ROVO-506008 format. One line per field, with one value per residue: residue in one letter; x, y, z of N, C-alpha, C in turn. Coordinates in steps of 0.05 Angstrom, whole numbers, padded with zeros to 5 digits. Each point is the difference from the previous one (the first is absolute). Example, Ala and Ser with C-alpha at 12.3 -4.5 7.8 and 13.67 -1.06 7.14 Angstrom:
<nodes>
code (a / s)
n.xx (00264 / -00007)
n.yy (-00114 / 00021)
n.zz (00156 / -00014)
ca.xx (-00018 / 00016)
ca.yy (00024 / 00024)
ca.zz (00000 / 00001)
c.xx (00018 / -00015)
c.yy (00024 / 00022)
c.zz (00000 / 00014)
</nodes>
This chain:
<nodes>
code (m / d / f / l / t / s / t / i / l / s / g / i / a / y / d / l / l / k / c / g / f / l / l / t / a / d / n / l / k / d / r / l / k / e / w / v / i / d / d / s / s / l / s / v / l / a / g / e / v / n / k / l / s / l / t / d / g / m / s / e / s / a / i / e / k / r / i / q / a / s / p / e / l / i / s / l / l / e / n / i / k / p / i / a / e / g / n / t / i / i / q / s / h / s / g / s / g / d / n / v / g / r / d / k / v / i / h / q / g / r)
n.xx (-00020 / 00010 / 00021 / 00007 / -00005 / 00014 / -00015 / -00024 / 00016 / 00004 / -00031 / -00005 / 00017 / -00019 / -00032 / 00013 / 00013 / -00023 / -00011 / 00028 / -00031 / -00005 / 00012 / -00016 / -00005 / 00005 / 00019 / 00007 / -00006 / 00012 / 00027 / 00001 / -00017 / 00008 / 00014 / -00010 / -00001 / 00016 / -00006 / -00003 / -00017 / -00024 / 00002 / -00013 / -00020 / 00000 / 00008 / -00028 / -00019 / 00007 / 00011 / -00009 / -00005 / -00033 / 00006 / -00014 / 00016 / -00015 / -00005 / -00028 / 00015 / 00024 / -00015 / -00012 / 00018 / 00011 / -00029 / -00005 / 00014 / -00023 / 00012 / 00015 / 00014 / 00008 / 00005 / 00007 / 00002 / 00018 / 00009 / -00002 / -00020 / -00013 / -00017 / -00013 / -00005 / -00018 / -00018 / 00000 / -00027 / -00006 / -00012 / -00019 / -00019 / -00027 / -00018 / -00020 / 00003 / 00016 / 00023 / 00009 / 00024 / 00001 / 00006 / -00031 / -00005 / -00030 / -00004 / -00012 / 00011 / 00015)
n.yy (-00078 / -00020 / 00009 / 00009 / 00020 / 00006 / 00019 / -00008 / -00026 / 00006 / 00009 / -00033 / -00013 / 00005 / -00009 / -00023 / -00007 / 00010 / -00025 / -00013 / -00014 / -00031 / -00027 / 00000 / -00022 / 00012 / 00016 / -00019 / -00013 / 00023 / -00003 / -00022 / 00017 / 00007 / -00004 / -00022 / 00008 / -00027 / -00005 / -00027 / 00002 / 00015 / -00016 / -00028 / 00016 / 00009 / -00018 / -00004 / 00005 / -00003 / -00025 / 00026 / 00010 / 00000 / 00009 / 00019 / -00001 / -00020 / 00003 / -00001 / 00011 / 00015 / 00001 / 00006 / 00014 / 00008 / 00006 / 00010 / 00020 / -00001 / -00028 / -00001 / 00028 / -00003 / -00018 / 00002 / 00014 / -00027 / -00011 / 00040 / -00002 / 00024 / 00017 / -00024 / 00017 / 00009 / -00019 / 00006 / 00004 / 00000 / 00013 / -00008 / 00018 / -00017 / 00014 / -00009 / -00003 / -00019 / 00009 / -00021 / -00002 / 00001 / -00012 / -00008 / 00008 / -00015 / 00018 / -00027 / 00007 / -00025)
n.zz (-00354 / -00002 / -00012 / 00022 / -00012 / -00011 / -00019 / -00007 / 00010 / -00019 / -00007 / 00001 / -00021 / -00026 / -00005 / 00004 / -00023 / -00021 / 00012 / 00001 / -00006 / 00019 / -00013 / 00014 / 00017 / 00024 / -00010 / -00015 / 00025 / 00006 / -00015 / 00005 / 00006 / -00022 / 00018 / -00010 / 00019 / 00006 / 00027 / 00003 / -00019 / 00002 / 00016 / -00010 / 00000 / 00022 / 00000 / -00026 / 00011 / 00027 / -00015 / -00010 / 00034 / -00002 / -00011 / 00011 / -00011 / -00013 / -00029 / 00005 / -00022 / 00019 / 00025 / -00012 / -00013 / 00008 / 00002 / -00018 / 00008 / 00021 / -00012 / 00024 / 00010 / -00024 / 00014 / 00019 / -00024 / -00021 / 00026 / 00011 / 00008 / -00001 / 00011 / -00001 / -00009 / 00014 / 00006 / -00023 / 00015 / -00037 / 00018 / -00016 / 00007 / -00011 / -00003 / -00002 / 00034 / 00014 / 00006 / -00003 / 00012 / 00026 / 00024 / 00003 / 00021 / -00001 / 00015 / 00006 / 00026 / 00003)
ca.xx (00025 / -00003 / 00017 / 00022 / 00027 / 00026 / -00002 / -00015 / 00017 / 00028 / -00011 / 00003 / 00034 / 00016 / -00007 / 00002 / 00031 / 00005 / -00003 / 00010 / -00013 / 00014 / -00021 / 00001 / -00018 / -00027 / -00014 / 00000 / -00026 / -00017 / -00001 / -00009 / -00026 / -00016 / 00019 / 00001 / 00029 / -00003 / 00024 / 00034 / 00001 / 00010 / 00027 / 00021 / 00003 / 00018 / 00013 / 00010 / 00001 / 00026 / 00006 / 00007 / 00020 / -00008 / 00007 / -00012 / 00015 / -00003 / -00021 / -00022 / 00002 / 00024 / -00018 / -00009 / 00023 / 00007 / -00021 / 00003 / 00031 / 00001 / -00016 / -00020 / -00024 / -00010 / -00005 / -00013 / -00021 / -00020 / -00022 / -00022 / -00036 / -00009 / -00011 / -00026 / -00029 / -00027 / -00016 / -00009 / -00029 / -00008 / -00031 / -00017 / -00016 / -00016 / -00021 / 00001 / 00005 / 00021 / 00030 / 00002 / 00022 / 00002 / -00014 / -00030 / -00010 / -00024 / -00007 / -00023 / -00016 / -00021)
ca.yy (-00001 / -00019 / -00004 / 00022 / 00009 / 00009 / 00027 / 00001 / -00004 / 00019 / 00021 / 00003 / 00000 / 00024 / 00017 / -00008 / 00008 / 00030 / 00014 / 00000 / -00023 / -00020 / 00001 / -00028 / -00011 / 00018 / 00034 / -00007 / -00011 / 00018 / 00008 / -00025 / -00009 / -00004 / -00033 / -00027 / -00005 / -00010 / 00016 / -00008 / 00013 / 00025 / 00010 / -00004 / 00015 / 00018 / -00011 / -00009 / 00037 / 00009 / -00015 / 00013 / 00019 / 00025 / 00027 / 00016 / 00015 / -00016 / -00002 / -00020 / -00018 / -00014 / -00023 / -00023 / -00018 / -00021 / -00019 / -00012 / -00023 / -00018 / -00010 / -00009 / 00023 / -00006 / -00030 / 00013 / 00020 / -00002 / -00014 / 00015 / 00002 / 00007 / -00003 / 00000 / 00017 / -00014 / 00005 / 00028 / -00003 / 00012 / -00001 / 00025 / -00008 / 00017 / -00015 / -00013 / -00018 / 00000 / -00002 / -00019 / -00003 / -00025 / -00009 / 00010 / -00005 / 00012 / -00002 / -00001 / 00011 / -00019)
ca.zz (00017 / 00012 / 00027 / 00004 / -00018 / 00014 / 00002 / 00031 / 00023 / 00008 / 00011 / 00029 / 00020 / -00003 / 00020 / 00024 / 00006 / -00002 / 00026 / 00016 / 00008 / -00007 / -00014 / 00015 / -00004 / 00009 / -00016 / -00021 / 00005 / 00000 / -00022 / -00019 / 00005 / -00023 / -00020 / 00019 / 00011 / 00030 / 00020 / -00010 / -00023 / 00006 / 00010 / -00025 / -00025 / 00018 / 00006 / -00027 / -00007 / 00008 / -00019 / -00019 / 00014 / -00011 / 00016 / 00002 / -00013 / -00013 / -00008 / -00010 / -00024 / 00006 / 00007 / -00019 / -00012 / 00033 / 00002 / -00029 / 00000 / 00026 / -00007 / 00025 / -00009 / -00027 / 00012 / 00023 / -00011 / -00015 / 00012 / 00011 / -00014 / 00008 / 00018 / -00009 / -00001 / 00009 / -00027 / -00013 / -00009 / -00001 / -00007 / -00011 / 00007 / 00000 / 00003 / 00029 / 00014 / 00014 / -00005 / 00021 / -00015 / 00016 / 00030 / 00006 / 00023 / 00000 / 00033 / 00006 / 00013 / 00025)
c.xx (-00003 / 00017 / 00020 / 00019 / 00028 / -00001 / -00019 / 00021 / 00021 / -00011 / -00010 / 00027 / 00010 / -00011 / 00000 / 00033 / -00002 / -00017 / 00007 / 00008 / 00028 / -00014 / -00007 / -00034 / -00034 / 00006 / -00005 / -00033 / -00028 / -00012 / -00011 / -00031 / -00020 / 00013 / -00001 / 00034 / -00001 / 00031 / 00028 / 00004 / 00024 / 00035 / 00024 / 00000 / 00008 / 00030 / 00036 / 00008 / 00022 / 00027 / 00009 / 00013 / -00002 / -00004 / -00016 / 00008 / -00003 / -00022 / -00023 / 00013 / 00021 / -00006 / -00010 / 00013 / 00008 / -00016 / 00005 / 00033 / -00008 / -00020 / -00019 / -00032 / -00022 / -00020 / -00028 / -00024 / -00022 / -00023 / -00015 / -00021 / -00010 / -00027 / -00031 / -00020 / -00022 / -00022 / -00014 / -00031 / -00005 / -00032 / -00017 / -00026 / -00026 / -00030 / -00008 / 00019 / 00030 / 00021 / 00020 / 00035 / 00002 / -00017 / -00013 / -00006 / -00020 / -00013 / -00033 / -00020 / -00021 / 00021)
c.yy (-00031 / -00002 / 00021 / 00006 / 00012 / 00025 / 00001 / 00003 / 00023 / 00029 / 00005 / 00006 / 00036 / 00022 / -00004 / 00017 / 00033 / 00016 / -00012 / -00033 / -00016 / -00012 / -00039 / -00012 / 00008 / 00020 / -00021 / -00012 / 00024 / 00023 / -00026 / -00007 / -00009 / -00033 / -00014 / -00015 / -00009 / 00018 / -00018 / 00008 / 00026 / 00005 / -00012 / 00023 / 00031 / -00011 / 00002 / 00041 / 00006 / -00007 / 00022 / 00022 / 00029 / 00030 / 00029 / 00022 / -00016 / 00012 / -00014 / -00021 / -00016 / -00024 / -00012 / -00021 / -00018 / -00018 / -00024 / -00023 / -00029 / -00025 / -00011 / 00017 / -00003 / -00027 / 00016 / 00019 / -00009 / -00025 / 00009 / 00003 / 00023 / -00007 / 00002 / 00020 / -00007 / 00006 / 00024 / -00008 / 00028 / 00003 / 00024 / -00013 / 00028 / -00006 / -00003 / -00018 / 00008 / -00004 / -00010 / -00004 / -00030 / -00015 / 00017 / -00005 / 00007 / -00008 / -00010 / 00028 / -00014 / -00004)
c.zz (00020 / 00033 / 00010 / -00009 / 00017 / -00008 / 00035 / 00019 / -00006 / 00002 / 00034 / 00022 / -00003 / 00028 / 00037 / 00011 / 00003 / 00028 / 00024 / 00012 / -00011 / -00017 / 00014 / -00014 / 00000 / -00014 / -00026 / -00002 / -00003 / -00025 / -00025 / 00012 / -00022 / -00010 / 00026 / 00004 / 00027 / 00010 / -00011 / -00025 / 00011 / 00018 / -00025 / -00027 / 00024 / -00001 / -00028 / -00007 / 00017 / -00005 / -00018 / -00002 / -00016 / 00024 / -00010 / -00023 / -00029 / -00015 / -00007 / -00020 / 00010 / 00014 / -00020 / -00017 / 00027 / 00007 / -00026 / -00002 / 00012 / -00005 / 00020 / -00003 / -00013 / 00001 / 00014 / 00000 / -00010 / 00015 / 00015 / -00020 / -00003 / 00017 / -00022 / -00003 / 00009 / -00027 / -00002 / -00011 / -00013 / -00014 / -00016 / 00012 / -00010 / 00014 / 00041 / 00012 / 00004 / -00027 / 00020 / -00015 / 00000 / 00015 / 00004 / 00025 / 00009 / 00027 / -00007 / 00016 / 00023 / 00022)
</nodes>
């Protein structure tokens, strides 16, 4: 997945509304930890979602349909990228010696 999708955002909005929370930039920031998004974009995203007049009685799919019907939200979502995962080092080792995946510090004992 290259960008945040309306399905993910609708799930977040549904969960927040179901628990009685308001859709604010701070609430979205807490839920979007895996995505690269700055505070000003979060505020715009929260504002655009709030313009949809979502209620706690709506289903997740109804929320998703409203999000997909908003060109402004779709444009915002397409520019939010997931945080890159760290490097994974897979090693196999046989024999004697060290199996060091990254930087090794050797203390000379001086």
